[in-house]
N, C-alpha and C positions, 0 to 999 in steps of 0.2 A: 523287541517285542511290537513294535509299532504296527507292522503288517500282520499281527497274530488276529485271528477273530474268534469268538466263543458263540456256540449255539446253545439255545434254549429251546426245549419242546414240552409242550402242555397237551396231555390228553384230556380233553373235554367230554361231556357226555355225548355232544352230538357231533363234534368235529376237532381236528387237531392242528394245533397252531406251532408254527416254528418261526424264532426270531435269531437272527445272526447279527451280532455286533461286535465294533470294536472294544479296545481295552477302556474307551472313554465312554462307552454307553451309548453310542451312535448307531443307529438303525442302519446296516448295510443291505439287510431284507427281511421282513417280514411276510407271512403268507399263512392261509387257513385254508382247510378242506374239509368239507362233510363225510361222513363216512358212508361208503356206497351201499353196505350191505346191513344197515341197522337204521332206526329211528329212535325214538324216546322209547326203548324197550328195557324192562326190569333187568333181562339176562340177557347176554351176548358173546360172542365169541370172540375172546381178546385178540386174535389174528388179525381181526381189522384193523386194530391199532398200528400194528407193524407194516401192514401192507399200504396204510395209507401214510405211514412215514417213508416208506421207500417211495412210495409214489411222488411224493412232496420233493423229496431231496434230487429226485431225478431232474428236476426242474430249475434245480439252482444251477448256476454256470460253473463250471470247473474250476475255474481262477479263484471263487469263493469257497467253494467246498476244500481244495488243498491248503487253504490258509487257517481253517478251521483248527483249534490246537486242544479244545474240551469241549464237551456235551454234557448238559446236566437235563434230568427228566423230573417233570412233576405231573401229577394226575389229579382227576377227581377222585371223591371218595366222601364217606367210606364205603370202597368197594373191595369186594374179596374176589382174589384170582387164585383158585385151588389148582394147585401143580403137584405131579406125581413126582417122584424121586428122580426119573430120568428127563423131566423136564416137560413132560405132556401136560396139557391143561386137562383137569378132571371135570368134565360137565361144561360149563361156562362161568362166565365171570358174574357175581351177582352184584349189581350196583347199587348205588344208595336209593334208586326208585323202588327197588324191590321191598315190597311187605312182609316179607316171610319173618315170622318170630315176633312180629308187631307187639302180638297180645303179652308178649313178657318183658316188654322195654318198661312199664310202670313199676314192676317188680324189682327190676335191676336198678332203677333210677332209685327207689328206696332203700335197696342195697349200698348205695353210695355210689355207684357208678356214674360217671359223668355222661351226658347225652350222647355223644360219638361213640364213646367205648359200649353204651347200654344197647345200642342200635346195632352195633358191630356184634357184640356178643351175642344180642337175641337171634343174627342171624347165622353164626355159628353153631349155635345150639340146634336150630331148624336144619342146618346144613348136615349137620353130624347124624341126624335120624335119616336124611335123604342118604347119604354116604353108606350107613349100616345098612340100607335096605338094598343096596346094589353091590353089597359086598367089596365095596373099594378098599385099598390099601390106605395105610398112614398118607396124608399129603401136606405138603407145605403150604402157607397163606402167603399171598401176597397182595401189593395194591397194584395199579396200573402201572404206574411209574415204575415200581419192581420189574414188572414182566418185560416193559421194553427194555430196560437195563439187562434183564436175563438175554434176551433176543440179540443184543448188541455183545454182551461179554460172555454169555456163557455162565456166568455165576447167579447162582440162587440167592438172593438177598433181601434185607428189608433195609429202608432208609428214610430217616426222618431227624429232626432233633430230639436230643436224647432228654426230653422233659416230658411231663403228662400233658397231655391235651393235643399232641401233635401225631401220635399214634391211634389206630382205631382197636387196637387189642394189645393184651400185656400177660405175660407167662402166668402172674398170679391170679389174674381172672380164669385164664383157661384151666388152671389148676381147680381154683375152686368151683367152678361148674364142669368137672370133669371132662374137659376137652382135649387134655392134653395126649389122650390114647386116641386121637383122631387126627389131630392137626399137629403140626410142627412149625416151630419160629425159625426161619434161617439166620444166617449169619447178619448180624446188625451192623449197619454203615452210618455214622452220623452225617447229617445234611454236610455239604464241601469236602467230606473225605474222599478221596481217590479209591474208586472201586477197581479198575482196571482198562487194560487196550481196548477198544473197541476192535473186538476179533474180524478179520476180513474187512476191514473198513475201505483198503484200495479197490475191492470190488464195487464198492458204491461210489467211489470218486474221490474218497478222503484220502488224506495222507495215511501213513501207516504208523504214525506216530499220536493219534487222536485218543485221548484220555476220556474216562467217563467219570462223572463226578457224581456223587450220592447227592438226590434230591428229595423231595419231600411232597404232601399233599398241596395241592394248587392252591389253596387260599394263602400259604404260607408265602409262596412266590409272590403274590399280588402285593403282600405287606411289604416285602423287600423292594420289590419294583416301584412302588409308590413313596418309599421312604418312611413308611408310618414305622418310625423307632422312636418316638417322642412321647412323652405322656399327654394326653388330650386329643391326640390324632386319630382317627377311626379311617380306617379301609373300606371301601365298600366296592367289591369285587362282583361285578354283575355278569352272568352267564346264563346257563340253564337254570341255576339256581342263583341265590344271591348271598354272598357271605359278608356279613359285617364284623370288622372286629377292631376292637378298640385298645389301643396302647395306652396302659396308665401305670402310673409311681404306686398306687393305692392297692392293698391287697384287700380284699372284702368278699362277702357273700352276695350274691343277687338271684333271687329265685326265677328259674326258667332259662337262663342263660349259662354259657361254658364259661368258666373262670379256670385259668390254669398260669404257670409260670409263663413268661415272655420267653424267648429266646435268647434275648440280653440280660444280663443279671440287673437286678435290682427294678425291674419292670414286671408287670402282668397283663393277661390277654383276657379280654371279656370279649365274648364273641355270640352271635346270634345267626341264624340261617332261615331263608325263606326259601321253602322247597322247590315252587315252581314259579320263578318271576319271569326270565327269558322262555322257559317253558310254556309258559300261558301264551306268550306273544306268539311263539313258535305253534302252537295249538290255534290260536284265531287266525293265523297268516294261511295255517293250511285249511282251515274251514272257509274262508274267503277267497280262496287260489288268488292270493294276492300277496307283494314283496313287503315284509311288514315295516322297513325303512320307509318306504313312500308312506304309509300309512302314518308311520308315526312323525314324519315331517310336516304332515297335514294338521297337526294337534297345535292347541294353543295353550301353553303353561301359565299362561297369566287370566287364564279365564274358565275357571273349574266348572265342571260338568254337572248335572242334577242326577246323575247315578254313581251310586257305590259299589263298588266291586271287591270281593273277596277273593284273593288270588290263589286260595289252597286247594289247587287241582289235586294234589297227592298229599293231602294231610297237612297239618300245622307242626312244625319242628320246635319254633321259638316264638316269642316267649312262652307261648302257652302250649303245651305238648297235647295234640290232640289228633291222632292218625285217623279217626272219622271224619274231618273237616272237609268241606268240598267248596269246588267254585261257586260262587253268588253274583248275579247282578240284581240291584235293587234299584228300581226308579226308571227301568224303561219305558218309554212311549212311542206312539206313532210317529215322532217327531227324529227318534233316535237314528241316526245312520252309522255306517261303520266307522268314520273318523271319531265319533264319538264313543263308539264302543272301545275303541283302541287307547282313547285318551282316559277315560274311566278305568281301563286296565290298568294303565301306566300309574294312575292316581293311585288304584288299591295297591300296587306293589310299594309305594312310596309311603303309604298310610302305613304296610308294613314293617317298612323300615323304621318308621316313625314308631311304631309300637314298641320295638324292640329298643331304639335309642332312650326314648321315655324311660323304660325299664331300667335302663344304663344309669340314666339321671338320678332317678326314685333312690337308687343303692347308692348314690353320692359319687358317682363316676362323671365328670364333666367332659362333655364332648364338644372341642372348640373349632376343630375343622374336618370334615370329610374329604378324604382323596379317592377319587373315582379311578376304577380300573376296569379292563373289556371293554366291549363292543358300545356298550351304553354311554362311555365315557367321550366316544367320538362324536355324541349327539348334542348339540346345544338344547335343543327340546327337552331331553332327559336332564341335563345339567341343572336347567334351571327350574324345572317341575321338583327334583328333588330338593333344592334349596328353598324353593318356596312351600313345600309342603312341610317339611322337617325343621325349617327354620335355623338351619346350620349354614355358614358360608362351606362353599364346594371348591376345592383347589384341583386342578386339571393338569397332570403331569404332561410334558414333553413326549414322551412315551407312553402312549396310553394303553397299548398291549405289555402293561406291566406283569403281568403273570411270566410272560417269556423274557422278558428283560430281568425281571428278580431270579428265573432260574439260569439265564447266563452269566449273573453276578455270582452263582452260587460256582459255576463253572470258573469263572476268573480268581476267585478266592482259593479254590481247590488247587488250580494249577500253580498260581504266584506266590500263594502262602500269606496274603495281605490279610487284615483283620477285616471281616464283615462290614463293618461299620464305616470304617475308611472308604470302601469301595463305594458303599450305598451314597456316602456324603460327596464323592466325585462325579457319581455317573446320573444321580436321579436330579430332575430339575423340574420344578413347577413352571408351567407356561402362563396360566390363567386362574383368575379365582372368581368366583360369580357369589352374588351376596342376594339373601332373601329379600322381595318387595314387601314391606309390613303389612300393606293392606291386603294385598292376595294372601299373604299367610295366614292373618285372621280368618279369611273366608275358608282356607283349607283347613284351619282348624275347628270350624262349626261341622264340616264335614267329617272330619277324624273323629269327633264325638259318635256321629251316627256310626261308625265304621265300628267303634269300640262295643256300641249298644247292639248292633248286628251280630258280632261275636258272639258275646255274651247270650243272647238271647236263642240263637241257633245251635250253641253246644249240645244241649240237650236233643235236639230236633235231629241232628246228623246221623247219629246210630239207629233211628227209626227207618232210615233208608236202606238199611240191610235187612230190615224184618220181611 
C-alpha cells in the first residue's frame, strides 16, 4: 500500500481544491483553481465544478494519477442541486448565498428546525413554487459533492454522516411541509462508504480501479483534517464564509448556534457561521483592483485600527440570525488608507468569530484551542490577529488545506477499512502554536464592545434600507 495515493476534492464557493496524499497524510500535490464562468452568484451552473475538476486533473502528472486508489469529495452548503430522473440539471444550483425563502426561516426555526435545515427547507419551499410554475417533473435534490460523485460514477446519491446536523434536509421535514410531491431523496451513503468505481477513469489518466468514497459537507472535512476530535477543540475553517465548529463532551442548548451530535460517539458539535468573511475580502480586492494577500501582508495585528467593521455583506447567520444585516464601516477619516480598510475588515471578521465563541462560553462550553484551516491558516497576520482578538491560543496544522486532507482521510478509511479516529491520529500533525498578547487583547476587547453595540443599535435600521 506504500505507493498508493488518495485524492480529496473540495468544491468551494469560488474555487475548487484538490489534494493528493500518501497513506501517512503527506501531501504529494495540492492545487486550487477559481471557476472561470462564475463569481459570487447565488445561482450557478453546477457543470462548472466538473469542468474545473477535469481542467485541474489534466495538469497532474500521469505517474501520480495512476497511483490514486480512491477519491472522496466534499462541498459547500447548504446548496441545492436539483437533478431530473435522467441526471439532467433542472435550472441552476441554488447556493447558500441565495436568499430565496429567507422570510420563512424565522417561522421554521420556531418550528424546531436547526439553522441549516431551516435555511434549506425555506429554499426548497420557494423552489417548489418555481418548479410548479414551469411544470417541471419531480426532481432529486443533491449537494455539490453529490453532483460531482454523480459525474464520476453515474449514481444519484446523497452522502454525509448519518447524524442530525450534517444534512440540509430530512424526509420528515419534506413530508411536514408537503415537499415530497416535488422532491425526491436519492439513495443515502454514509461518509466513508464506498459508492462505486469512477466510470471511464482511464479516459482522464487514472487507473481503472479508482473507487469513489462518500464525502460530506466541507466543514466536516476541515474538522477531520485539523484533528478537531477532542472536547474543547474548535475548528476555524476560513473560506468565502467562516465556519466555527466546537467539539465538546457536554450536551446543552445555546441560543443562536447549531448543536447536534458529533460524528463520533459521546461528543457534541456546537457551530456557527459567518456568511461573508473571505467573501468580504474578495469584494474589497475587486473594488481596489489589488491582490488581497498583498494587502493582508501590510497589516499589523499588534496595532488595532480605529475603525470598526461589521462583516455581514450577505446577512448574519450566527449567533444572531438577521438576514437584513449589511456591511458597515464605522470610524473612517481622511487618514484612512487601503491597508487600514483591509485590517479593519479582518478585525471585524475576528470580532464576528469572538461573538460566536463568547456565546459558546456563555452556554457553558469551554474553548481551549482553535485549530485553523483553509487559506487564512497560511497567513501569520491572520493567525496572530485571531488569537489577539479572541484571546484563545491558535494551533496551526502542518497541512493547512485541512479540508482536502480530511477528504482524503475519508478515502483512506473507505478503502482500507480502518477506524476514522485511528487515521486522524496517524496523519494529522500540529506544526505551530500562537498565543495572545495580553495587552493587545485588552485593546481589542474595548473595540469588541463597540462592535457589539453597533450590531445592537443598527439591527432596527437595516430593514429600513429596503423601504
